[in-house]
Each structure stands twice: as C-alpha cells, then as structure tokens.
C-alpha positions in Angstrom: 96.9 115.0 -119.5 96.8 112.1 -122.6 98.9 110.5 -123.7 100.8 111.9 -127.2 99.3 110.0 -130.2 101.6 108.0 -131.8 101.1 109.9 -135.3 102.3 113.4 -133.7 103.8 115.4 -135.8 106.9 115.2 -133.8 107.5 111.6 -135.0 108.7 112.2 -138.5 111.0 114.5 -137.2 112.5 112.4 -134.9 112.5 109.6 -137.6 114.5 111.7 -139.7 116.7 112.5 -137.3 117.6 109.2 -136.7 118.1 108.4 -139.8 120.5 111.4 -140.3 122.3 109.5 -137.1 122.8 106.9 -139.1 124.4 108.0 -142.0 126.5 109.7 -140.2 127.7 106.7 -138.4 127.5 104.6 -141.1 131.6 104.6 -142.1 132.1 103.9 -138.3 129.9 100.9 -138.7 131.8 99.8 -141.7 135.1 100.1 -140.2 134.0 98.0 -137.1 132.7 95.3 -139.4 135.7 95.0 -141.6 137.8 94.9 -138.7 136.1 92.4 -136.9 135.6 89.8 -140.5 139.3 90.3 -140.9 140.3 89.8 -137.3 138.1 86.0 -137.4 139.5 85.3 -140.7 143.2 86.3 -140.0 145.2 85.3 -137.4 148.1 87.6 -138.1 145.6 90.8 -138.7 144.5 92.5 -135.5 148.3 92.9 -134.2 150.2 96.1 -133.5 152.7 95.7 -136.0 149.5 95.2 -139.2 148.4 98.1 -137.1 151.4 100.0 -137.9 151.1 98.1 -141.4 148.1 100.0 -142.0 148.9 103.5 -141.4 152.2 103.4 -143.0 149.7 102.3 -146.1 147.5 105.2 -145.8 150.0 108.0 -144.6 150.5 109.6 -147.9 146.8 109.4 -148.8 146.2 111.3 -145.7 148.5 114.2 -146.6 146.5 114.4 -149.9 143.4 114.0 -148.5 143.5 116.8 -146.3 143.5 118.9 -148.8 141.2 116.9 -151.1 138.8 117.4 -147.8 138.8 121.1 -147.7 138.0 120.9 -151.9 135.3 118.9 -151.8 133.8 120.5 -148.8 133.4 123.3 -151.1 131.5 121.1 -153.7 134.5 121.3 -156.1 136.4 118.5 -157.2 140.7 118.4 -157.8 141.3 115.1 -160.6 145.3 116.6 -160.4 145.9 116.4 -157.2 148.0 112.8 -157.9 149.7 114.5 -160.7 150.6 117.2 -159.0 152.0 114.8 -156.4 154.4 113.5 -159.0 155.4 117.0 -160.4 156.2 118.2 -156.6 158.5 115.1 -156.2 160.3 115.4 -159.5 160.7 119.2 -159.1 162.2 118.1 -155.7 164.8 115.6 -157.6 165.6 117.8 -160.2 167.0 120.8 -158.4 168.9 118.7 -156.0 170.8 117.1 -159.2 171.1 120.5 -160.1 172.8 121.2 -157.0 170.5 123.7 -155.4 171.5 124.4 -152.1 169.1 122.8 -149.5 166.3 123.1 -148.5 165.6 125.2 -151.4 165.0 122.1 -154.0 161.7 121.4 -151.4 160.5 125.0 -151.4 160.5 125.2 -155.4 158.7 121.7 -155.3 156.0 123.0 -152.7 155.5 126.7 -154.7 155.3 125.1 -158.5 152.3 122.9 -156.8 150.7 125.6 -155.2 151.0 128.0 -158.3 149.4 124.9 -160.3 146.7 124.9 -157.2 146.1 128.5 -157.9 146.1 128.4 -161.6 143.2 125.5 -160.9 141.3 127.7 -158.6 141.1 131.1 -160.9 139.9 129.1 -163.4 136.9 128.2 -161.5 136.3 130.6 -159.3 136.8 133.5 -161.5 136.7 132.2 -164.6 133.4 130.4 -163.8 134.8 126.7 -165.7 134.0 123.6 -163.9 136.6 122.3 -161.5 136.6 119.3 -162.7 137.6 120.5 -166.6 139.9 123.0 -165.2 141.8 120.3 -162.8 141.4 117.4 -165.8 143.4 119.7 -167.6 145.4 120.5 -164.9 146.5 116.7 -164.5 147.6 117.0 -168.3 149.8 119.8 -167.7 151.4 118.5 -164.6 151.7 114.9 -166.0 153.6 116.8 -169.1 156.2 119.0 -166.8 157.0 115.9 -165.1 157.8 114.0 -168.4 159.8 117.0 -169.6 162.0 117.5 -166.5 162.4 113.5 -166.0 162.9 113.2 -169.8 161.3 109.7 -169.2 164.2 109.0 -166.9 164.6 108.1 -163.2 166.0 110.6 -160.9 167.7 109.0 -157.9 169.5 112.4 -156.5 166.6 113.1 -153.6 166.4 115.9 -150.8 167.6 114.5 -147.6 164.9 115.6 -145.7 162.5 113.8 -148.4 164.6 110.6 -147.5 164.4 111.2 -143.8 160.5 111.6 -143.6 159.7 109.4 -146.4 161.8 106.6 -144.8 163.3 107.5 -141.3 162.0 106.7 -137.9 162.0 108.5 -134.5 161.6 106.3 -131.5 160.3 103.8 -133.4 157.5 105.6 -135.4 157.9 106.2 -139.2 158.6 109.9 -140.2 155.9 109.7 -142.4 153.3 108.6 -140.2 153.8 111.7 -138.1 153.9 114.1 -141.0 150.7 112.7 -142.1 149.2 112.7 -138.6 150.2 116.8 -137.9 149.1 117.6 -141.6 145.4 116.2 -140.7 145.3 117.7 -137.1 146.5 121.1 -138.9 143.6 120.3 -141.2 141.0 120.0 -138.8 142.1 123.1 -136.2 141.7 125.0 -139.4 138.3 123.8 -140.7 136.8 123.7 -136.1 138.4 126.9 -134.6 138.9 129.2 -137.6 137.0 131.9 -139.9 138.5 130.7 -143.1 137.1 127.0 -141.9 133.4 128.2 -141.5 133.8 130.1 -144.9 134.8 126.8 -146.3 131.7 125.1 -145.0 129.4 127.8 -145.9 130.5 128.2 -149.9 129.6 124.4 -149.8 126.5 124.3 -147.7 125.7 127.5 -149.5 127.4 129.8 -151.7 124.7 132.2 -152.4 123.8 132.5 -148.8 127.5 132.9 -148.0 128.1 135.9 -150.6 124.9 137.4 -148.8 126.8 136.9 -145.4 129.5 138.8 -146.8 132.0 135.4 -147.8 134.1 135.7 -150.4 133.0 132.6 -151.6 135.7 132.8 -155.1 138.7 133.6 -152.9 137.5 130.6 -150.9 137.2 128.4 -153.6 140.7 129.4 -154.7 142.4 129.3 -151.6 141.0 125.1 -151.2 142.5 124.4 -154.4 146.1 126.1 -153.3 145.6 124.1 -150.1 144.7 121.0 -152.0 147.9 121.1 -154.6 150.3 122.3 -151.2 149.0 119.0 -149.7 149.5 116.9 -152.8 153.0 118.8 -153.2 154.0 117.6 -150.0 152.8 113.8 -150.5 154.9 114.2 -153.5 158.3 115.2 -152.0 157.7 113.2 -149.0 156.5 110.1 -151.3 159.8 110.1 -153.1 161.9 109.6 -150.1 159.3 106.7 -149.1 160.4 105.2 -152.9 164.0 106.2 -153.1 163.3 108.1 -156.7 161.8 110.4 -158.6 159.8 109.2 -161.6 157.4 111.1 -164.2 154.4 108.7 -163.2 155.4 107.7 -159.1 151.8 109.1 -157.8 149.7 109.3 -160.6 147.4 105.9 -159.5 146.6 108.0 -155.7 144.0 109.7 -157.5 140.9 107.1 -157.2 142.1 106.3 -153.5 142.2 109.5 -152.3 139.4 110.9 -153.3 137.7 107.3 -152.7 138.8 107.8 -148.7 137.7 111.0 -148.3 134.1 109.8 -149.5 134.5 107.0 -147.7 134.2 108.7 -144.2 131.5 110.8 -145.2 132.5 113.8 -146.8 129.6 115.0 -149.1 130.3 115.3 -153.1 127.6 117.9 -152.6 129.6 120.3 -150.2 128.9 121.8 -146.7 129.2 118.2 -144.7 132.0 116.0 -143.5 135.8 117.0 -142.1 138.8 116.1 -141.2 137.4 113.0 -138.5 135.4 111.9 -141.6 138.5 111.6 -143.8 140.5 109.7 -141.0 137.7 106.8 -140.5 138.2 106.6 -144.5 141.7 106.2 -145.1 141.3 103.9 -142.2 138.4 101.6 -144.4 140.5 101.7 -147.3 143.5 100.9 -145.2 141.9 97.9 -143.6 139.9 96.8 -146.6 143.8 96.9 -148.6 145.4 95.0 -146.0 142.9 92.7 -144.9 142.6 91.3 -148.6 146.2 90.7 -148.5 146.3 88.4 -145.4 142.4 86.0 -146.6 142.2 83.8 -149.1 140.8 85.7 -151.8 141.9 85.5 -155.8 144.5 88.3 -156.5 142.4 88.8 -159.4 139.2 89.8 -157.1 140.9 92.2 -154.6 140.6 95.1 -157.0 137.3 94.2 -158.2 136.3 94.1 -154.5 138.0 97.3 -153.6 135.9 99.1 -156.6 132.3 97.5 -155.5 132.8 98.7 -151.8 133.8 102.3 -153.2 130.9 102.7 -155.6 128.9 101.8 -153.0 129.7 104.4 -151.0 129.8 106.9 -153.4 126.3 106.0 -154.8 125.2 105.6 -150.7 126.7 109.8 -150.5 124.7 111.0 -153.6 121.8 109.1 -152.9 121.7 110.4 -149.3 124.4 112.0 -147.9 124.1 115.0 -150.2 120.2 115.3 -150.1 119.4 118.3 -148.0 116.3 118.6 -146.1 113.4 120.7 -147.4 
C-alpha cells in the first residue's frame, strides 16, 4: 500500500487538533515559565513558606472565582461580585453589632447576596437585559447598600466564625485556604459530575441547541448568577475575618483580579469552555506573578502595569483563539 501523501485531508485535521491542544495547555506553560523565571531571579521564591503565602494571597479570589467560572461558562458576565462581597461582609458585621444571635448574621449575609444574584439572573434570563448592564447596575446597588448600612464607618463587631475562618489555623494551615479549596472542589464536582453541570456547559456552548434538548436555559442562567453571588458573599464573610473589620469598600477592588484569574486559566468569555481546573491554574498564574514581582528588582510603579499587560494579552488570546469555534 502506498504511503499516505503529506497533503492528506487528515493533515489539516491533525494540525487543528494540535493547535487546540496547544491552546488548552498554554496557561500551564505560562505558569511554569513564571515559576522558573522567578525561581532564577529570587532566592526566596521557591520555598514552602512562599508557596503558602501565594495560596493565602489567592484564597479569597478562589472563592469568588468559583462562582465566576459558572457565570462565564454560560457566556454571561457579573460585574457586581466584588461589591456583593463587600455588602455581605457589611451585613454580617452590621447584624453582629445589632446582637443578632450567631450564626444568623452570616446566614443573613449569604441570603442577602443570593437575593441580589437572583435579581441579576431574572434581569438577564427573564427580562433579556444584557448581563453586563444588569450587573453593572447591581454593583451600584450593592455599594449603595453597604454605604447606607455603615454610614461610611468601619465596623469592628464581626461574627466569631468569620474571624476563625479568615484568620485562624488548623494544623498550621489557614482556614481561609481550606475554605477556598473546598469551594473549588464543590464547584468542580458540580460541573463535572452533575446534570446541572452539563446543562451549564450546554447553555454556554449553544443555548438554542440546549433548549431543543429540553434544557431550561433561563433557569440555568438564573442559577449561575445566584451561585456567583453566594460565592462572592462567602468571600466577603470570610474576608472580613481576615481584615479584622468591615468597611463599605473592603473588596471593591477584587473584581478585575477575580474575573482575570478565571480568564487567565482558559475559561472562555464566549461560554462552554473551561472549568474549575482552569480557574485554579489562572489563580496560580496571578498569584505567582504578583508574589514574584514583589521579590525581584522591578520598579514598584511598574508592577501594576506589567500585571495589566499580561492580563490584556491573555484576554486578547482568549478572544482571538479560545472563543472561536471550528466551522
């Protein structure tokens, strides 16, 4: 039998498969390259102590990023998660100061965040308003509620459970890291092994086909918005324990980092591609980058710029390649 010619129809298919596989593992190679670079240029980077520091630094982002992963997988966006985290932390501290029995302040905080997430979901899925606009408005609502409850003051009365989970340790490991790991694990199990997880991917990949297959795509979108709000609320409740106080702007600056970490890992902005393992890689990329820049001789005023350039490059890569589907 003659040898198969080099221009066989199978060759383009193999080439496309190779490119797809390369794109899939690009975040992992990026992470390894960053670890190698900072290990060479910093004597203290490659140590167990510093690895623990990186995990502590990205733990809150991991909790929030779990919910964002669900939202992005349905091709939606939530710009209110960081403000919901702040709001949840304020609610927990506010009701603790009002002497509401424990753990009801925490329950109230999570329910309040979940309610705002439900409004986001209804506005997006039922009313047809783009999630960008609904969640942008919700960010103002959540921020306004935080300011109203605190009157611009710092609240120091925190739930004991928040203080334990935010600052406590067990067997030398911070509870914050354990909570983050459990949140990521639960998110992965739901997406990987449940019917709802399959529906999330189907809704993001092709909502019309999902509807024809009997999937309630509106319900799925509403549900992921609630999940995103609940994980943001959990991050806020745990985060105030880490900070030791609740302020009306405590976590407002986490939005870009949280969404950026999920996208850095390879979860598509167009939905249907990605997951919790990709989010973990993205979190580590961001954590290693931030931690490494603090340990090498880089102009302090350039660190934010460098981080932004790397994030922008990842976003461009995601849009140009990861979000495109084969014809």
